[in-house]
C-alpha positions, 0 to 999 in steps of 0.5 A: 789747562787747554787754553794755555801751554802751561799752568801753574795751580797755586794755593795761598798757604796763609789764608786769613780764614780757618781751613779744614784741610791744611796746606799740604793736604790742598797740594795733595787734593790739587795734584790728584786732580791735575795728574793727568795733565802734564802741562799744570804745576801745583804750588803753594805760595805766600804773599800776594797772587800777583806777586807770585805771577811776577815771580814766575813769569806769568802773563795771566792769572785765571780766576773762577766765576760761579756766581754773579757775586764772584765777578763783583769780588773778582773785578775788584781783585783784578783792579787791585792786581793791575794796580800792583802790576800792569803787565799781568792780566786776569782772565776770568772763566765761567764754571760748569753749570754742573758745578755753579751751586757748589761752595765749600759751606754747601759741600760741609753742610750736606756732608755733615747732615749725611747727604750725598756729595759724590756729585760735588767733589771727587770721591777722594775729596769726598772720603777726606771730607767725611773722614775730617768731618768724623773726627771733628764731629762724632756721629756727623752724618746721624745728627738728631733733628732736634733743637739742639741738634740742628743748633749744633749742626749750625754752629759746627758749619759756621765754624768750618765755613771757609769760601777757599776750600777746593776752588775760591782759594786756588789762584791758578795762572799761566806762565810763559 
């Protein structure tokens, strides 16, 4: 938020994947994260991200990079966005080393197995994640290490996997 006068942090409201949290829940997480940054506006949107950028008068879209694969995906996305609107730039920022390994799949797998997630996400997200897992998977933190338990855990993780949770599904960008 310090690189831009105004930052719109937006979450796509109709992803082509199954998410653990609703659009409203994800917006609440984002608003909590941005509460001390008056120049950040949080919203949801439908359609192309570049379309939202154009509608709000943005000059750039900010994308996050964690691992080398992210660059390949974001490079293709940036070229596609440029084809849609040459007037909107894509700015890629590299994550902090502290979070470079964190993905929604890893986060959920660790939480499902009862591991520590407090250094991966803020407390309010950790609490919400554990509550949601408790509803979806009774005894989620106490899975026994049996062939059935491991198979069940892997199936649940596979069913809940969504690369958009927390980071990749957010498409923040700057508006003038």
